[in-house]
N, C-alpha and C positions, 0 to 999 in steps of 0.2 A: 325397213327403213331403216337408213345410217344415219340419216342428217336429224339435227337437234329436232327434237318432236314440239319445241315449243316455240320454232317458229310458224307464224299463221298458215303459210301456204302448207305446212306439213299437216297442222290440225285440221285444216279442211278435207286433205287428203284420206286423215285417218277416219274422220268423221264421213268422208264418201262411202269407202271400203266397208265401214260398219254397217250404216244403210244399207250397203247393196248384201250384205250376208243375213241380214235381220228377217227375222220370220214373221209376215207381213199378220198371222194368224195369230200369232203367242209373242207378243215383243216383249211381254213383261217376263215371261219366261226367259226368252233370249239373253234379254237385259242381266238379269239374276245369275244367268252362267257363266255369262262374261267376266261378272263381277267377282265371280265364285272361285273363276279360274284362273283371275289374277292373283287373286288372295291366297289361294293354297299352292298352286302347282308354278305359274309360269309369273313368278314374282322380281320386284325389279332387282332386288337383291338376293342372292343366292335361290335361284328359281330349281327346282325338282325335277331336273332335265330326265332321267332316268324312266320317270314315272308317268311323264306326259304322253299320252293320247295323239299328238299332231308330232311328235319328230322326226317322224320319216319326213313330213312336208315342211318342216322350221328348216331356214333358212339361217338364221344365229346360231342353231344346233349346230348344223352340217359343215357350215363356215368358223364353228367354234366364237361366235362373236358375242355369246351369251354376256359378259365381265363388262360388255362398251355400250349394247345398246338395251332398252333406250337409254338415250342421254340428251343433254342438255345445253343450249345455249352457252360457251365460259362468260361468265359474270366480267363486266367492264371494269375495268379499275380506276375508283375515280380519280382525278386529275388533282392535285392540291396545287394551288396558289396562294403565294403570302403575298398581301396586302397591307401595305401600310398608308394611312391616311394623314395628312398635317394639315390640323385645323389653324389656319395662320390669323389671328384675328389687331385687327388695327380699331380703335375706339368704336368697339361695337360692330365693326365689318369685317367679312371675313371673305378668302379668297374660295370662290365653287367656280365648277365649268359643265357644260350638260354632257355627255357622254355622245360618242358616236361610233359608226362603223360597225361591225357585226358581234362586236364581242357580248360579254354578259351586259345587262342592265341598258341596254342600249336607249338614250334619249332621257334616262335619269340624271339626276347629277349628284357631281361629288367633290368632297374636297381635294387637297392637292395628292397626288397619286406617287409612290413608289413603290413600285413590284419590283418581289427579290425570287430568287428562285431556293432560299432558303432563310428561316428567322433570323433576323436582325438584333443588333446588340441596344439595348435600352438606349444605353448613352449614345450611341452613333444617332436613333432617331430621334433626339434632341437637340442635337445639332444642326444648325442650319444647315449649315456647308456639306454635311453629309446626303441631304439633298437638293445639292447641285445648284442652291440660292444663292446670293450675294448678301451677306449681312448688310440689315442696315446702315450699321454702323454705332445703332444706339443699342441700349440694353433692350434684352429678351429675358423674359418671364414666363418659363414653363409652368402652366395650369393644373395639365392631368397628362398621365398616359395611360391607357387604357389596358387590361389584362388582355391575353389574346382571344378575339372573340370568332366563334367558328360557328360557319355557317355555311351548311349544305344545300348543295345544290343536288340535280337530277344525276350528271353527271361529275362533277366538279366538289371539290371540298375546299371551302375558303378559308384562310386562315388572316382573320385582320388585327390590326392594332390600329387605334387615333390617338394623335399627339397634337394636344392641345399648346399652342404657344402664342401669349402675346409679343408685339411688336411697339415701339414709341415711332417708328417712321415708316412708312406704307414702303411696298416695293413692286414695282411692275413683272409680272408673270405670263408671256404667252398664254393665250387659252381661256386663263383665268378673268375671273371680275371679281371685283369690292359689291358684295350686298350687303344689306343688312340682316340684322338675324330675323326681325317680321318679314324680309322678303322672303329669306333663305326659311321661311316656315312654309310658304306658300308652294315652296317648289317641290318636285318630286322626287325623293331620294331611295336609295335599295333600301330596304326595310331593315337592314342589317346596320342602318344610320341610326333609323327614327327609333331601334329598340334601345339604342346606348345615350341617345343625345337625349335630355329631357325638355321636349319641345311643347 
């Protein structure tokens, strides 16, 4: 068996072959013999092939594959995504939107998103122009900039930073709506936000 032994189909084949070879009268003896053989002779690392009574029929030995099988599927490297979020606030209301599409967190809510391929400078994150937003023309107040928040998903590693800025004049942003903090508390957000925000 040269395929990865952790694949579901291969596991079933191995179980089937083991059942076919089992001594129905003495299954316990058979099981113990297989375990002893795997622990003493046919070890995954450094098998003792020269002492193996089955080496003449062993495909791995005859084809020189002892060092490459059995093998497992290569681990998938987690994709890293850098998600920056702007909590833009005006008179107790904040801009949020509902996520759509087939990406992570579908149908959950989020603040203004700026996704990049690498970490962003904290100074840039505090500048509304860096977010592609037009300045409201009045003073802005940076309330908070979070440390990097790491959120591990199955095949993704999310590195996130939240920036909280107050503005004196509201702005319009397509796809986003101004909602009160009370209303926002009732909306479903990714756990990443609920862990950080003191709701």
